[in-house]
C-alpha positions in Angstrom: 120.9 83.2 108.7 122.8 86.4 109.6 125.7 86.1 107.3 124.5 88.8 104.9 121.4 90.5 103.4 122.7 89.2 100.1 121.8 85.7 101.3 118.1 86.5 101.5 115.7 85.5 98.8 114.2 88.0 96.4 110.9 89.5 97.6 107.8 87.9 96.0 106.6 91.2 94.7 109.9 91.7 92.9 109.5 88.3 91.2 105.9 89.0 90.4 106.8 92.2 88.7 109.5 90.5 86.6 107.0 87.9 85.6 104.5 90.7 84.7 107.2 92.3 82.6 107.8 89.0 80.9 104.7 89.4 78.7 104.9 90.2 75.0 107.4 92.3 73.3 108.6 95.8 74.1 111.5 98.2 73.4 115.0 97.2 74.4 117.9 99.1 76.2 115.5 101.1 78.4 113.0 102.1 75.8 110.1 100.3 77.6 107.2 101.3 79.8 108.8 99.7 82.9 111.8 102.0 82.7 109.5 105.0 82.2 107.5 104.0 85.3 110.7 103.4 87.3 112.0 106.8 86.4 108.8 108.5 87.4 109.0 106.7 90.8 112.5 107.9 91.3 111.4 111.4 90.6 108.8 111.0 93.4 111.1 109.3 95.9 113.9 111.9 95.5 111.4 114.9 95.1 113.2 116.2 92.0 113.4 115.7 88.3 116.9 117.1 88.2 118.5 113.7 88.1 119.6 111.0 85.6 119.3 107.4 86.5 121.3 104.4 85.1 120.2 101.0 85.9 123.0 98.4 86.3 123.3 94.8 87.6 125.8 95.1 90.6 126.7 97.6 93.2 130.4 97.5 92.1 129.3 98.6 88.6 127.2 101.4 90.1 130.1 102.6 92.2 132.6 102.3 89.4 130.4 104.1 86.9 129.7 106.9 89.3 133.4 107.5 90.0 134.4 107.2 86.3 131.7 109.8 85.4 132.9 112.2 88.1 136.6 111.8 88.3 139.3 111.9 85.6 141.8 109.1 85.3 144.7 111.2 86.5 143.0 112.2 89.7 142.4 110.6 93.2 139.3 109.5 95.1 139.3 109.8 98.9 137.5 107.2 101.0 137.2 105.8 104.6 140.1 103.3 105.2 137.6 100.5 105.4 135.2 101.6 102.6 133.8 98.9 100.4 135.3 100.5 97.3 138.7 100.4 99.0 138.7 96.9 100.5 136.0 94.8 98.8 135.8 95.7 95.1 139.2 94.5 94.0 140.6 96.9 91.5 137.2 97.5 90.0 137.1 101.2 90.7 140.5 101.8 89.1 139.4 99.7 86.1 136.2 101.7 85.6 138.0 105.0 86.1 140.9 104.0 83.8 143.4 104.7 86.6 142.0 107.1 89.2 143.7 106.2 92.5 141.7 105.4 95.6 143.3 107.0 98.7 142.4 106.3 102.3 141.5 109.3 104.4 143.0 109.4 107.9 139.8 108.4 109.5 140.0 106.6 112.9 136.3 106.6 113.7 133.4 104.8 112.3 132.4 107.6 109.9 134.4 110.1 107.8 134.6 113.6 109.4 134.7 116.9 107.6 138.0 117.9 109.2 139.6 114.7 107.9 138.8 115.7 104.3 140.1 119.2 105.1 143.4 117.6 106.3 143.6 115.5 103.1 143.1 118.6 101.0 145.9 120.4 102.8 148.3 117.5 101.9 147.7 117.9 98.2 148.7 120.9 96.3 146.6 121.7 93.2 149.6 123.3 91.6 152.0 120.4 92.0 152.1 118.3 88.9 154.0 115.4 90.6 151.4 114.8 93.2 147.9 113.4 93.5 145.0 115.6 92.6 141.9 114.6 94.6 138.7 115.2 92.7 136.1 113.1 94.7 135.1 111.8 98.1 133.2 108.6 98.3 131.2 107.7 101.4 129.1 104.6 102.3 125.7 105.0 103.9 125.1 102.7 105.8 128.9 102.6 106.4 130.9 99.4 106.6 130.4 99.5 110.4 126.7 99.8 110.0 126.6 103.5 110.8 124.3 106.1 109.2 125.4 109.6 108.0 122.8 112.1 109.0 121.7 115.0 106.6 123.7 117.5 108.8 126.8 115.3 108.6 126.5 115.0 104.9 126.0 118.7 104.5 129.1 119.4 106.5 131.1 117.0 104.3 129.6 118.3 101.0 130.5 121.9 102.1 134.2 120.9 102.4 134.1 119.1 99.1 132.5 122.1 97.3 135.1 124.4 98.8 137.8 122.2 97.2 135.9 121.7 94.0 135.5 118.0 94.7 132.4 115.9 94.0 130.7 113.8 96.6 129.6 110.2 95.9 127.6 108.0 98.2 127.7 104.2 98.0 124.1 103.4 99.0 124.1 99.6 98.9 122.1 99.9 102.2 120.7 103.3 101.4 117.2 102.2 102.4 118.4 101.1 105.8 120.0 104.5 106.3 116.8 106.4 105.3 114.7 104.4 107.7 117.4 104.5 110.4 117.8 108.3 110.4 114.1 109.1 109.7 115.3 111.4 107.0 113.9 111.4 103.4 115.8 110.1 100.4 116.2 113.6 99.2 117.6 114.8 102.5 120.2 112.1 102.4 121.2 112.8 98.8 121.0 116.0 96.7 119.6 118.3 99.4 122.7 117.4 101.5 125.0 118.2 98.6 125.5 114.6 97.3 126.4 114.6 93.6 126.0 110.9 92.9 124.3 108.0 94.6 124.7 104.3 94.1 121.1 103.4 95.1 121.0 99.7 96.1 118.0 97.5 95.7 119.6 94.0 95.7 120.4 93.7 99.5 116.9 95.0 100.2 114.9 92.4 98.3 115.6 92.7 94.6 117.2 90.0 92.5 120.0 92.1 90.9 119.2 95.8 90.4 121.2 98.9 91.4 120.7 102.4 90.2 123.4 105.1 89.7 121.7 108.4 90.2 123.5 111.7 89.2 122.0 114.9 90.6 122.1 118.5 89.3 125.4 119.7 88.1 126.8 116.2 88.2 124.6 115.0 85.4 126.7 114.2 82.3 126.1 112.4 79.0 129.4 110.6 79.6 127.6 108.3 82.1 125.6 106.8 79.3 128.6 106.0 77.2 130.6 104.7 80.2 127.7 102.4 81.1 127.7 101.0 77.5 131.5 100.6 77.6 131.3 98.7 80.8 128.8 96.2 79.4 126.1 97.4 81.9 123.5 98.6 79.4 121.1 95.6 79.5 119.3 94.9 76.3 116.3 93.4 78.2 116.3 96.4 80.4 112.7 96.0 81.4 113.7 93.2 83.9 115.9 95.6 85.8 113.3 98.4 85.7 110.6 96.0 86.8 112.5 95.2 90.0 112.8 99.0 90.7 109.1 99.5 90.1 108.2 96.7 92.6 110.5 98.1 95.2 109.6 101.8 94.9 105.8 101.4 94.5 103.8 101.8 97.7 107.0 102.3 99.7 108.0 98.6 99.6 111.7 99.5 99.8 111.1 101.4 103.0 108.9 98.7 104.6 111.5 96.0 103.9 114.3 98.1 105.2 112.3 99.0 108.3 111.6 95.3 109.1 115.3 94.5 108.7 116.3 97.4 110.9 113.8 96.4 113.6 115.1 92.8 113.6 118.7 94.2 114.0 117.6 96.3 116.9 116.0 93.3 118.6 119.0 91.2 117.9 121.3 93.8 119.4 119.1 94.2 122.5 119.2 90.4 122.9 123.0 90.4 122.8 123.1 93.1 125.4 120.7 91.3 127.7 122.9 88.3 127.4 125.9 90.4 128.7 127.6 90.8 125.3 128.9 94.2 124.3 128.1 95.9 121.0 131.1 97.1 119.0 129.1 99.8 117.4 125.6 101.3 117.7 122.8 99.7 115.7 121.8 102.3 113.1 120.5 100.0 110.4 120.3 96.3 109.8 123.8 95.3 110.9 124.9 94.3 114.4 128.6 94.2 115.4 129.1 92.4 118.7 132.0 91.1 120.8 131.7 87.4 121.6 133.9 84.9 123.3 135.0 81.7 121.5 132.6 79.4 123.3 129.5 81.5 122.3 130.7 81.7 118.8 131.0 77.9 118.6 127.5 77.4 120.2 125.9 79.8 117.7 127.6 78.1 114.8 126.6 74.7 116.0 123.0 75.9 116.0 123.3 76.6 112.3 123.5 80.4 112.8 125.7 82.1 110.2 127.7 85.3 110.8 131.2 86.6 110.1 134.2 87.8 112.1 134.8 91.6 111.7 138.4 92.2 112.7 138.3 95.9 111.7 136.2 96.6 114.8 138.6 94.7 117.0 139.4 91.1 118.0 136.4 88.8 118.9 134.1 91.1 117.0 131.4 89.6 114.7 128.9 91.0 112.2 125.3 89.9 112.1 123.1 91.2 109.2 119.3 91.2 109.3 117.3 91.2 106.1 113.7 91.6 105.0 113.4 87.8 105.4 114.7 87.7 109.0 112.0 86.5 111.3 111.4 87.0 115.0 112.1 83.3 115.4 115.5 83.8 113.9 116.3 86.4 116.5 114.8 84.3 119.3 117.0 81.4 118.3 120.1 83.5 118.9 118.8 84.6 122.3 118.0 81.1 123.2 121.5 79.8 122.3 123.0 82.7 124.3 120.9 81.9 127.3 121.8 78.2 127.4 
């Protein structure tokens, strides 16, 4: 129920779009009207045509392709100690980049801070052939603790990256939730804030399997197309990926779905607090991190409510994730169990 937004079904409009795309024949490998339409919608959503978009099947592929396109194999990529690319993607990033090393920043808070990147830069000499040579910073928005980077925060980080000659990538598996949570636009949380590459996630927000690597401005490179092909992520029946994006982006469905998930998470968090439980982190998006005693955990699990322990935020901390499919009744069930 609250184990993950990956556990939710695909939204009906996404499935309808895929069925509509399943009519007749059309070009392959992205040479189809659905991909043309999806690109046009991306230009509108991000308020620029100065971007390249690469549709892939998983978030790990989007992240790996982004980092391989931006970072040479002899360099290093800096990330929050609990970033998804560092803790939950195996050695996928190193595989995609052919050896770039992922290095944890000295972050002790829930978000990476500009001064932490400056400190990392000071530890690595660009003239020392025996040492690591950082070339990229990767952030997650929403972060692994459910926190959102604001446009100002991103701009401060991108300024440090630019000073060092590093590129900035954002893992946006829950980018829609960050956009809605901050009230900022997609462009304000990406290229306008100095982001070079974005892994734009649709799957967690209601798609079947569709993620988009977006390269902005000076980060655009033809290498990305060849790297996608090498990775086996250039789908021959590309229209089915693009159709999912069209369904999500048309009429703001992606924002509506994320808005609902965020609201359910806020309601859930408020219910925990009314029951006397303390939140381990503010609710910025669709994730709630709460401290619960063992008896309440057992009662919730006995009621069929799924969720996961989250030790990185401390002992007795658990993560609950809302989705587009979460209902008010789901939230009320948690409140009822807590009240009994």
